[in-house]
C-alpha positions as CSV (number, residue, x, y, z in Angstrom):
1,X,25.3,10.3,2.3
2,X,24.1,10.3,-1.1
3,X,20.1,9.5,-1.9
4,X,18.4,10.2,-5.3
5,X,14.5,9.2,-4.0
6,X,14.0,10.2,-8.1
7,X,12.8,7.6,-10.3
8,X,15.1,6.7,-13.5
9,X,12.8,3.8,-14.4
10,X,10.1,1.8,-13.8
11,X,9.2,-1.8,-14.4
12,X,6.9,-1.8,-17.5
13,X,5.3,-4.3,-19.9
14,X,2.9,-3.2,-22.4
15,X,-0.5,-4.4,-22.7
16,X,-0.9,-7.5,-23.7
17,X,-2.7,-7.4,-27.4
18,X,-6.6,-7.6,-27.0
19,X,-6.7,-6.5,-23.6
20,X,-8.9,-3.2,-23.2
21,X,-8.2,-3.3,-19.4
22,X,-7.2,-0.3,-17.9
23,X,-5.2,-2.1,-14.9
24,X,-3.2,-5.1,-16.7
25,X,-1.1,-8.0,-15.0
26,X,2.5,-8.4,-15.5
27,X,2.8,-11.8,-17.8
28,X,5.3,-12.8,-15.2
29,X,3.5,-12.9,-12.1
30,X,4.1,-13.2,-9.1
31,X,7.3,-12.0,-9.1
32,X,8.3,-13.1,-5.5
33,X,7.0,-16.5,-4.5
34,X,6.1,-17.0,-0.8
35,X,9.5,-19.0,-0.3
36,X,12.1,-16.2,-1.5
37,X,13.3,-16.6,2.0
38,X,14.0,-19.7,3.8
39,X,11.7,-18.5,6.6
40,X,9.2,-17.6,4.9
41,X,5.6,-19.3,4.5
42,X,4.2,-15.9,2.5
43,X,5.9,-12.6,1.2
44,X,3.4,-10.0,0.3
45,X,1.2,-6.8,0.6
46,X,4.5,-4.8,0.4
47,X,5.8,-1.8,-0.7
48,X,8.8,-0.6,-3.1
49,X,10.3,3.1,-3.9
50,X,13.2,3.7,-6.1
51,X,16.5,4.2,-4.4
52,X,19.9,5.8,-5.8
53,X,18.8,4.5,-9.7
54,X,17.8,1.5,-8.2
55,X,15.0,0.0,-6.1
56,X,14.5,-0.9,-2.2
57,X,11.3,-2.0,0.0
58,X,9.8,-3.1,3.1
59,X,8.0,-6.6,2.5
60,X,5.4,-8.2,4.7
61,X,6.9,-12.0,4.9
62,X,5.0,-14.3,8.0
63,X,7.6,-17.1,9.0
64,X,6.7,-20.6,9.4
65,X,5.8,-20.0,12.7
66,X,3.2,-17.7,11.6
67,X,4.6,-14.9,12.9
68,X,3.8,-11.4,11.1
69,X,6.8,-9.4,10.3
70,X,8.8,-6.9,8.3
71,X,12.1,-7.3,6.1
72,X,13.9,-5.2,4.0
73,X,14.9,-5.5,0.6
74,X,16.4,-4.7,-2.9
75,X,16.0,-4.8,-6.6
76,X,17.8,-3.3,-9.6
77,X,15.3,-3.6,-11.7
78,X,12.3,-3.9,-9.8
79,X,11.1,-7.1,-10.7
80,X,13.9,-9.5,-8.9
81,X,14.5,-9.1,-5.2
82,X,16.7,-10.0,-3.0
83,X,15.3,-9.9,1.0
84,X,16.9,-9.9,4.1
85,X,16.6,-13.1,6.2
86,X,15.9,-11.3,9.3
87,X,13.3,-9.3,10.2
88,X,13.9,-5.2,10.2
89,X,15.8,-4.2,13.5
90,X,13.8,-1.2,14.8
91,X,15.7,1.5,17.1
92,X,13.2,2.5,19.9
93,X,13.7,5.4,22.0
94,X,11.2,4.1,24.4
95,X,12.1,0.4,25.0
96,X,8.0,0.4,26.3
97,X,7.6,0.7,22.3
98,X,9.8,-1.9,21.1
99,X,7.3,-4.5,22.3
100,X,5.4,-5.2,19.8
101,X,2.1,-8.4,18.9
102,X,2.8,-8.3,15.0
103,X,3.6,-6.3,12.1
104,X,2.4,-6.2,8.8
105,X,1.3,-4.8,5.3
106,X,3.6,-1.9,4.7
107,X,3.6,1.4,3.1
108,X,6.8,3.6,2.6
109,X,7.0,7.1,1.3
110,X,9.3,9.7,0.6
111,X,9.1,12.7,1.9
112,X,11.3,15.8,2.3
113,X,14.8,14.2,3.5
114,X,13.5,10.5,4.2
115,X,11.7,7.7,4.0
116,X,8.9,6.7,6.2
117,X,7.2,4.0,6.4
118,X,4.0,2.9,8.3
119,X,2.5,-0.4,8.6
120,X,0.0,-2.1,10.9
121,X,1.7,-2.6,14.3
122,X,-0.2,-4.9,17.0
123,X,0.1,-2.6,20.2
124,X,-2.9,-3.7,22.4
125,X,-4.5,-4.7,18.9
126,X,-3.8,-3.4,15.4
127,X,-2.7,0.0,15.2
128,X,-0.7,2.2,12.6
129,X,3.5,2.1,13.5
130,X,5.5,5.5,11.8
131,X,9.3,4.6,11.4
132,X,11.5,6.1,8.9
133,X,15.3,5.3,6.8
134,X,17.4,7.5,5.5
135,X,19.7,4.5,3.9
136,X,17.5,1.0,4.3
137,X,20.3,-0.1,7.1
138,X,19.1,1.1,10.1
139,X,15.2,2.3,10.4
140,X,13.7,4.1,13.7
141,X,10.6,3.9,15.3
142,X,8.9,6.7,15.7
143,X,5.5,6.4,17.6
144,X,2.2,4.5,16.9
145,X,0.0,7.3,15.1
146,X,-3.5,6.6,16.3
147,X,-5.1,4.1,19.5
148,X,-6.0,1.4,18.4
149,X,-8.0,-0.4,16.4
150,X,-6.7,0.9,13.0
151,X,-5.3,-0.3,9.9
152,X,-3.9,1.2,6.5
153,X,-2.1,4.1,7.3
154,X,-0.9,5.5,4.4
155,X,1.3,8.9,4.3
156,X,0.6,11.4,1.6
157,X,4.0,12.4,0.3
158,X,4.3,15.7,1.1
159,X,2.7,17.6,3.5
160,X,-0.1,19.8,2.8
161,X,-0.9,23.2,4.6
162,X,2.0,22.7,6.0
163,X,0.8,19.5,7.7
164,X,1.3,15.4,7.2
165,X,-1.3,13.9,5.8
166,X,-2.2,10.2,6.4
167,X,-5.3,8.2,5.4
168,X,-6.4,5.6,7.6
169,X,-9.3,2.4,8.5
170,X,-10.8,2.5,11.9
171,X,-11.4,-0.9,12.6
172,X,-11.8,-3.8,15.5
173,X,-9.6,-6.6,16.7
174,X,-10.1,-9.2,14.2
175,X,-11.3,-9.6,10.6
176,X,-13.0,-6.5,10.5
177,X,-16.6,-6.7,8.6
178,X,-16.8,-2.8,8.3
179,X,-14.5,-0.2,7.4
180,X,-14.3,3.2,5.5
181,X,-11.5,5.5,4.7
182,X,-10.6,8.3,7.2
183,X,-7.5,11.0,6.9
184,X,-5.8,12.9,10.1
185,X,-3.6,15.5,9.6
186,X,-0.4,15.9,12.1
187,X,2.3,19.0,12.6
188,X,5.2,16.9,13.7
189,X,4.2,13.0,12.4
190,X,4.1,12.5,16.2
191,X,0.5,14.1,17.0
192,X,-2.7,13.5,14.8
193,X,-5.5,15.1,14.5
194,X,-8.2,17.2,12.3
195,X,-9.6,13.7,11.7
196,X,-11.6,14.1,8.3
197,X,-14.2,11.4,6.5
198,X,-13.2,10.5,2.8
199,X,-15.5,8.0,2.0
200,X,-17.6,5.1,2.7
201,X,-18.4,1.7,1.5
202,X,-20.5,1.2,-1.5
203,X,-22.5,-1.4,-3.5
204,X,-20.7,-4.4,-5.1
205,X,-16.8,-5.1,-4.9
206,X,-16.6,-2.4,-1.9
207,X,-19.7,-3.2,0.1
208,X,-18.4,-4.7,2.9
209,X,-14.9,-2.1,3.6
210,X,-12.3,-0.1,2.2
211,X,-9.1,0.9,2.4
212,X,-6.0,3.4,1.1
213,X,-3.9,1.0,-0.9
214,X,-0.3,2.9,-2.5
215,X,1.1,6.5,-1.4
216,X,-1.5,9.0,-3.7
217,X,0.2,9.9,-6.6
218,X,-0.4,13.9,-7.4
219,X,-1.8,15.0,-10.7
220,X,-2.6,18.2,-12.5
221,X,-6.5,17.0,-11.6
222,X,-6.1,15.6,-8.1
223,X,-4.5,13.0,-6.0
224,X,-4.6,9.8,-7.7
225,X,-5.9,7.1,-5.1
226,X,-5.9,3.2,-5.5
227,X,-8.1,1.7,-2.9
228,X,-8.8,-1.8,-1.9
229,X,-12.9,-3.0,-1.4
230,X,-14.0,-5.6,0.0
231,X,-17.6,-8.3,-1.2
232,X,-18.6,-10.6,1.3
233,X,-19.3,-13.8,-0.6
234,X,-20.9,-16.9,0.3
235,X,-17.6,-18.1,0.0
236,X,-16.2,-15.2,2.7
237,X,-14.3,-11.8,1.6
238,X,-13.2,-11.3,-2.0
239,X,-10.7,-8.0,-2.4
240,X,-10.5,-6.2,-5.8
241,X,-9.4,-2.6,-6.2
242,X,-10.4,0.7,-7.6
243,X,-9.3,4.3,-7.5
244,X,-10.3,7.7,-6.5
245,X,-9.5,11.3,-7.1
246,X,-9.3,13.6,-4.7
247,X,-9.1,17.5,-4.5
248,X,-5.1,18.4,-4.2
249,X,-5.7,21.0,-1.2
250,X,-8.6,19.2,0.5
251,X,-7.8,15.6,0.0
252,X,-11.1,14.3,2.2
253,X,-12.9,15.6,-0.9
254,X,-13.8,13.2,-3.3
255,X,-13.9,14.3,-6.8
256,X,-14.4,10.9,-8.9
257,X,-14.2,7.5,-7.6
258,X,-14.8,4.6,-9.8
259,X,-17.9,2.1,-9.9
260,X,-16.2,-0.8,-11.6
261,X,-12.9,-2.3,-10.0
262,X,-9.9,-1.9,-11.9
263,X,-8.6,-5.2,-11.1
264,X,-10.2,-8.3,-8.7
265,X,-8.5,-11.7,-8.0
266,X,-9.1,-14.1,-11.2
267,X,-5.6,-15.4,-11.5
268,X,-4.7,-18.6,-9.8
269,X,-2.3,-16.3,-7.4
270,X,-4.9,-14.4,-6.3
271,X,-7.3,-16.9,-5.9
272,X,-5.6,-19.5,-4.5
273,X,-3.7,-19.3,-1.1
274,X,-3.5,-18.8,2.7
275,X,-6.7,-16.0,1.8
276,X,-8.2,-17.1,-1.0
277,X,-9.4,-14.0,-3.2
278,X,-7.4,-11.0,-2.9
279,X,-5.6,-8.4,-4.5
280,X,-4.6,-5.9,-2.3
281,X,-2.4,-3.0,-3.9
282,X,0.4,-1.7,-1.7
283,X,2.9,0.9,-3.4
284,X,2.7,2.2,-6.9
285,X,5.3,3.4,-9.2
286,X,4.8,6.6,-11.4
287,X,7.1,7.7,-13.9
288,X,5.4,11.3,-14.3
289,X,7.4,11.8,-17.8
290,X,5.6,8.8,-19.6
291,X,2.3,8.8,-17.2
292,X,3.3,5.2,-16.6
293,X,2.5,3.2,-12.9
294,X,4.0,0.0,-12.1
295,X,1.6,-1.1,-9.2
296,X,3.0,-3.7,-6.8
297,X,0.1,-6.0,-4.8
298,X,-0.6,-9.3,-3.0
299,X,-2.0,-12.1,-4.0
300,X,-4.1,-14.4,-1.9
301,X,-2.0,-13.3,1.0
302,X,0.6,-15.7,-0.5
303,X,3.2,-14.2,-2.9
304,X,3.6,-10.3,-4.8
305,X,2.6,-9.3,-7.7
306,X,2.7,-6.7,-10.5
307,X,0.5,-4.7,-12.8
308,X,0.6,-1.9,-14.7
309,X,-1.6,1.2,-16.1
310,X,-1.3,4.7,-17.6
311,X,-2.3,7.5,-15.2
312,X,-4.2,9.4,-18.1
313,X,-6.0,6.6,-18.8
314,X,-7.1,6.0,-15.3
315,X,-8.3,9.3,-14.9
316,X,-10.0,9.0,-17.8
317,X,-11.9,5.9,-16.6
318,X,-12.6,7.2,-13.3
319,X,-14.4,10.7,-15.0
320,X,-16.5,8.0,-17.0
321,X,-17.0,5.5,-14.7
322,X,-17.4,7.3,-11.4
323,X,-20.2,6.9,-8.5
324,X,-19.5,9.1,-5.1
């Protein structure tokens, strides 16, 4: 079986004339409407990766019963997607683990010889499910990585000091009004420990809770992490996103962290939907030769959108606008 996880190109649109933002939106957003498949109420907070010169992904699609589940999907250009009408059927060695209450907010990353998927798995409360696929046809469930209650499980794209590494955000059983980012390590993707605190909430746009977003991007200066932050307004939560730079060998050590956000909900598709005022990043494609980054994010818990930036500009912005 031929699997090529390398990037040959990424979707891209130049910064609009007159725009000085470090991260800018795709002019044709949203790229995935809420009703791309007949059963869907909404499609958002989804993960895209390169695959054999094209793109594959795992997508959150809430159906018209408002059940939360994961679907596989494909695209030739990273913009126009086809989704499977049926949710992913996971292959389980233990039938007990096949029971679930919901599945949502996936991340996907290539590590060594396969694509690993992490998501919020409803197993007696929200926890982090882990699985893998070689071909986006068959999907194998590994284990729930951590005890409930936890969300935003995000794997690093390689082992660090011989261990798999994953972010998480301990939470509660509801719409968590708190949350910091932690890190856990594992020798085998099953047994997780050596937990470390990474960073907590701050003022303003990230004052209520924060959580890891896409798979971290390795740069010569450190791991570049896009993360979401939440502020509680008089009309509820508002989800924006910023970035941090982390130490390459000790990724729980934060070097820089954005004080201003990079993107906040301001367009109609980010402000109006099932959950208003949400910009939630779940995937980032990095073209190393050019430094270009394409960020996939959910808008208002309803649609999927795309934004762009350049790695050097983000790191420069971090250095000039950091508050630890």
